C-alpha positions in Angstrom: -108.4 -0.6 -222.6 -108.8 3.0 -221.3 -110.2 4.1 -224.6 -112.6 1.1 -224.6 -113.7 1.8 -221.1 -114.2 5.5 -221.8 -116.3 4.7 -224.8 -118.3 2.0 -222.9 -118.9 4.1 -219.8 -119.3 7.6 -221.4 -119.7 7.8 -225.2 -122.1 4.9 -225.7 -124.5 5.9 -222.9 -124.4 9.5 -224.0 -125.1 8.6 -227.7 -127.9 6.3 -226.7 -129.6 9.0 -224.6 -129.2 11.6 -227.4 -130.5 9.1 -230.0 -133.5 8.3 -227.8 -134.3 12.0 -227.1 -134.0 12.9 -230.8 -136.2 10.0 -231.8 -138.9 10.9 -229.3 -138.7 14.6 -230.5 -138.9 13.6 -234.1 -141.9 11.4 -233.6 -143.7 14.1 -231.7 -142.7 16.6 -234.3 -144.2 14.5 -237.1 -147.4 13.7 -235.3 -147.9 17.2 -233.8 -150.3 18.5 -236.5 -152.9 15.8 -235.7 -151.9 15.0 -232.1 -151.4 18.3 -230.3 -151.9 16.6 -226.9 -148.5 14.9 -227.4 -146.8 18.3 -226.8 -148.5 18.6 -223.5 -147.6 15.0 -222.7 -143.9 15.9 -223.1 -144.4 19.0 -221.0 -146.0 16.9 -218.3 -143.1 14.4 -218.3 -140.5 17.1 -218.1 -142.5 18.7 -215.3 -142.5 15.4 -213.4 -138.8 15.1 -213.7 -138.3 18.6 -212.4 -140.7 18.0 -209.6 -138.8 14.9 -208.5 -135.6 16.9 -208.6 -137.2 19.7 -206.6 -138.4 17.3 -203.9 -134.8 15.9 -203.7 -133.4 19.4 -203.2 -136.0 20.2 -200.6 -135.3 17.0 -198.6 -131.6 17.7 -198.7 -132.0 21.4 -197.7 -134.3 20.5 -194.7 -132.4 17.4 -193.8 -135.7 15.5 -193.9 -135.8 12.2 -192.1 -136.7 8.9 -193.7 -140.2 9.3 -192.3 -141.1 12.5 -194.2 -143.4 12.2 -197.2 -140.7 13.6 -199.6 -138.2 11.0 -198.4 -140.8 8.2 -198.8 -141.5 9.2 -202.4 -137.8 9.5 -203.2 -137.0 6.2 -201.7 -139.5 4.6 -204.1 -137.8 6.3 -207.0 -134.2 5.6 -205.9 -133.1 3.7 -202.9 -130.7 5.7 -200.6 -128.0 6.7 -200.3 -127.4 9.5 -202.7 -129.6 12.1 -204.4 -132.0 11.3 -207.2 -130.0 12.9 -210.0 -127.1 10.5 -209.4 -129.3 7.6 -210.6 -128.4 6.7 -214.3 -132.0 6.0 -215.0 -133.2 9.4 -213.9 -130.3 11.0 -215.7 -131.5 9.4 -218.9 -135.1 10.4 -218.2 -134.2 13.9 -217.4 -132.0 14.4 -220.5 -134.7 12.9 -222.8 -137.3 15.1 -221.2 -135.3 18.3 -221.5 -134.2 17.6 -225.1 -137.8 16.7 -226.1 -139.0 19.9 -224.4 -136.4 22.0 -226.2 -137.0 20.4 -229.6 -140.7 20.6 -229.0 -140.6 24.3 -228.6 -138.7 24.5 -231.9 -141.3 22.2 -233.5 -144.1 24.4 -232.2 -142.6 27.5 -233.8 -143.0 25.7 -237.2 -146.3 24.1 -236.5 -148.0 25.9 -239.4 -145.7 24.1 -241.8 -146.0 20.7 -240.2 -143.3 20.9 -237.6 -139.5 21.5 -237.5 -138.5 18.4 -239.6 -141.3 18.7 -242.2 -140.6 22.4 -242.7 -137.0 21.6 -243.5 -137.8 18.5 -245.7 -140.5 19.2 -248.3 -140.8 15.5 -249.2 -141.7 14.6 -245.6 -144.2 17.5 -245.6 -145.7 15.9 -248.7 -146.1 12.6 -246.8 -147.9 14.5 -244.0 -150.2 16.3 -246.5 -150.9 12.9 -248.2 -151.9 11.3 -244.9 -154.1 14.2 -244.0 -155.8 14.1 -247.5 -156.4 10.4 -247.1 -158.1 10.9 -243.8 -160.2 13.7 -245.2 -161.1 11.6 -248.2 -162.1 8.8 -245.9 -164.3 11.2 -243.9 -166.0 12.5 -247.1 -166.6 8.9 -248.4 -168.1 8.0 -245.0 -170.3 11.1 -245.1 -171.4 10.2 -248.6 -172.2 6.7 -247.6 -174.2 8.0 -244.6 -176.2 10.2 -247.0 -176.9 7.2 -249.3 -178.1 5.1 -246.3 -180.5 7.9 -245.4 -181.8 8.1 -248.9 -182.2 4.3 -249.1 -184.1 4.4 -245.7 -186.3 7.2 -247.1 -187.1 5.2 -250.2 -187.8 2.1 -248.1 -190.2 4.0 -245.9 -192.0 5.5 -248.9 -192.4 2.0 -250.4 -193.7 0.6 -247.1 -196.2 3.5 -246.9 -197.3 2.9 -250.5 -197.8 -0.8 -249.8 -199.5 -0.2 -246.5 -203.0 0.0 -247.8 -205.7 0.2 -245.0 -208.3 -1.3 -247.3 -206.1 -4.4 -247.9 -205.5 -4.6 -244.1 -209.3 -4.4 -243.5 -209.9 -7.1 -246.0 -207.7 -9.4 -243.9 -209.4 -8.3 -240.7 -206.0 -7.1 -239.3 -207.1 -5.9 -235.8 -203.6 -5.2 -234.4 -202.9 -2.9 -237.4 -206.0 -0.8 -236.9 -205.5 -0.7 -233.1 -202.1 1.0 -233.7 -203.7 3.2 -236.3 -206.4 4.4 -233.9 -203.7 4.9 -231.2 -201.8 7.1 -233.7 -204.9 9.3 -234.1 -205.9 8.0 -237.5 -209.4 7.1 -238.7 -210.7 3.7 -239.6 -211.8 2.8 -243.2 -215.6 3.0 -243.5 -216.1 0.6 -246.4 -218.8 -1.8 -245.1 -218.4 -4.6 -247.6 -214.6 -4.7 -247.0 -215.3 -4.9 -243.3 -217.6 -8.0 -243.9 -214.8 -9.6 -245.9 -212.4 -9.0 -243.0 -214.9 -10.5 -240.5 -215.3 -13.5 -242.8 -211.6 -14.4 -242.2 -212.9 -15.5 -238.8 -209.8 -14.4 -237.0 -209.8 -14.8 -233.2 -209.8 -11.1 -232.8 -212.7 -10.3 -235.1 -215.0 -9.3 -232.2 -212.2 -7.0 -231.0 -212.1 -5.4 -234.4 -215.9 -4.7 -234.2 -215.5 -3.3 -230.7 -212.8 -1.0 -232.1 -215.2 0.2 -234.8 -217.9 0.5 -232.1 -215.7 2.8 -230.0 -215.2 4.9 -233.1 -219.0 5.4 -233.5 -220.2 2.5 -235.6 -223.8 1.5 -235.1 -224.0 -2.3 -234.9 -227.7 -2.2 -235.9 -227.0 -0.4 -239.2 -227.7 -2.1 -242.4 -224.8 -3.6 -244.4 -224.6 -4.5 -248.1 -224.8 -8.3 -247.6 -225.7 -8.8 -251.3 -222.0 -8.0 -252.0 -221.2 -11.4 -250.5 -223.1 -13.3 -253.3 -220.4 -12.4 -255.8 -218.0 -14.7 -254.0 -215.2 -12.1 -254.2 -212.8 -12.2 -251.3 -214.9 -15.0 -249.6 -213.0 -18.2 -249.1 -214.8 -19.6 -246.0 -216.4 -22.9 -247.0 -219.3 -22.6 -244.7 -220.2 -19.1 -245.8 -220.1 -20.2 -249.5 -222.3 -23.2 -248.7 -224.9 -21.1 -247.0 -224.9 -18.5 -249.8 -225.6 -21.3 -252.2 -228.4 -22.6 -250.0 -230.1 -19.1 -249.9 -229.6 -18.8 -253.7 -231.2 -22.2 -254.3 -234.1 -21.2 -252.0 -234.8 -18.0 -254.0 -234.5 -19.8 -257.4 -237.0 -22.4 -256.3 -239.4 -20.0 -254.7 -239.6 -17.6 -257.7 -238.8 -20.1 -260.4 -236.0 -18.0 -261.8 -232.5 -19.4 -262.2 -231.0 -15.9 -262.2 -232.3 -14.6 -258.9 -230.1 -14.2 -255.8 -231.7 -14.1 -252.3 -229.7 -11.3 -250.7 -230.1 -9.1 -253.8 -233.9 -9.1 -253.3 -233.7 -7.6 -249.8 -232.6 -4.3 -248.3 -229.3 -4.0 -246.4 -229.5 -6.2 -243.3 -227.6 -6.1 -240.0 -224.5 -7.9 -238.8 -226.6 -10.6 -237.1 -227.9 -11.7 -240.5 -224.3 -11.9 -241.7 -223.3 -13.9 -238.7 -226.0 -16.6 -239.5 -225.0 -16.7 -243.1 -221.3 -17.1 -242.1 -222.2 -19.8 -239.6 -220.4 -17.7 -237.0 -222.2 -18.7 -233.8 -219.7 -16.9 -231.5 -220.2 -13.6 -233.3 -224.0 -14.1 -233.4 -224.1 -14.6 -229.6 -222.0 -11.5 -229.0 -224.2 -9.4 -231.3 -227.4 -10.5 -229.5 -225.7 -9.6 -226.2 -225.1 -6.1 -227.7 -228.9 -5.8 -228.3 -229.4 -6.9 -231.9 -232.8 -8.4 -232.4 -233.1 -11.7 -234.3 -236.7 -10.8 -235.2 -235.9 -7.4 -236.8 -237.7 -7.3 -240.2 -236.1 -6.3 -243.5 -238.1 -5.6 -246.7 -237.7 -7.7 -249.8 -239.2 -7.5 -253.2 -239.2 -9.4 -256.5 -241.5 -9.1 -259.5 -244.0 -7.0 -257.7 -244.1 -9.4 -254.7 -243.2 -7.9 -251.3 -242.4 -9.7 -248.1 -240.2 -9.3 -245.0 -237.4 -11.5 -243.6 -235.3 -11.5 -240.5 -232.1 -13.1 -239.1 -234.3 -15.8 -237.5 -236.0 -16.5 -240.9 -232.7 -16.9 -242.6 -231.4 -19.1 -239.9 -234.5 -21.3 -240.4 -233.9 -21.5 -244.2 -230.3 -22.5 -243.6 -231.2 -25.2 -241.1 -233.5 -27.0 -243.6 
């Protein structure tokens, strides 16, 4: 029974403490190459143990009462009576900390070769190197993928730039696009016929588009190539097509020529004439407010005959 009690009370606790200390030191030794802060953690734990012991000694030396700050701290760590180092729990913590500290110094001396254990066991060192290589490979793969993502984004931006044709946008009357373009300091397309096609989409912001052009220096009274509308290209507004047919029929009847087109006989005319041909009353009213004259005359000629026409004359023809 005495042997059993000795083993139970002394050998087993001692072996357990040593096993725990060695295990902690071995883990720290293996992880040290990539977790240097663990060494400082072990130093900090050992320092806390020594600090607690020092407070205990100070309290004993000065015979501190239970009201002193040192005694209050120690009472939380171990209830009186008796010093802190007589506590089995603190004895275990102290031994583990001291052993980890000692073995940690030995491991630090072999840090260049992966630690104390790895330096003595080449196979374990190979495991360390393999794990480090895997991490480095992962980082290289991630860096490569990041580079691929950047190239894909660059290609996508290039494609978007290639497909982002201002003339196509103008043909659709895309006011928000051109507003952003002007804000970015870029110029507006100056193709007048394409602008007419864009206006003929009859978007709600078509007047805003003209105002944007006006701020960029466009003269609303300037002549426009309205004869380009007679081809029917990019014109899908039913009322505009109907009015173009009406003008064409008027010209054919007047000059007894089945090939003649009304707008082709006249010089470039202003936006107010276009507004009447498109049946866009809202645009026509706004243009008159801007000072366009419905009676402004434009020269026309066919077969040696010359005459003039105006926005009011064309409005009359279309109203028949």
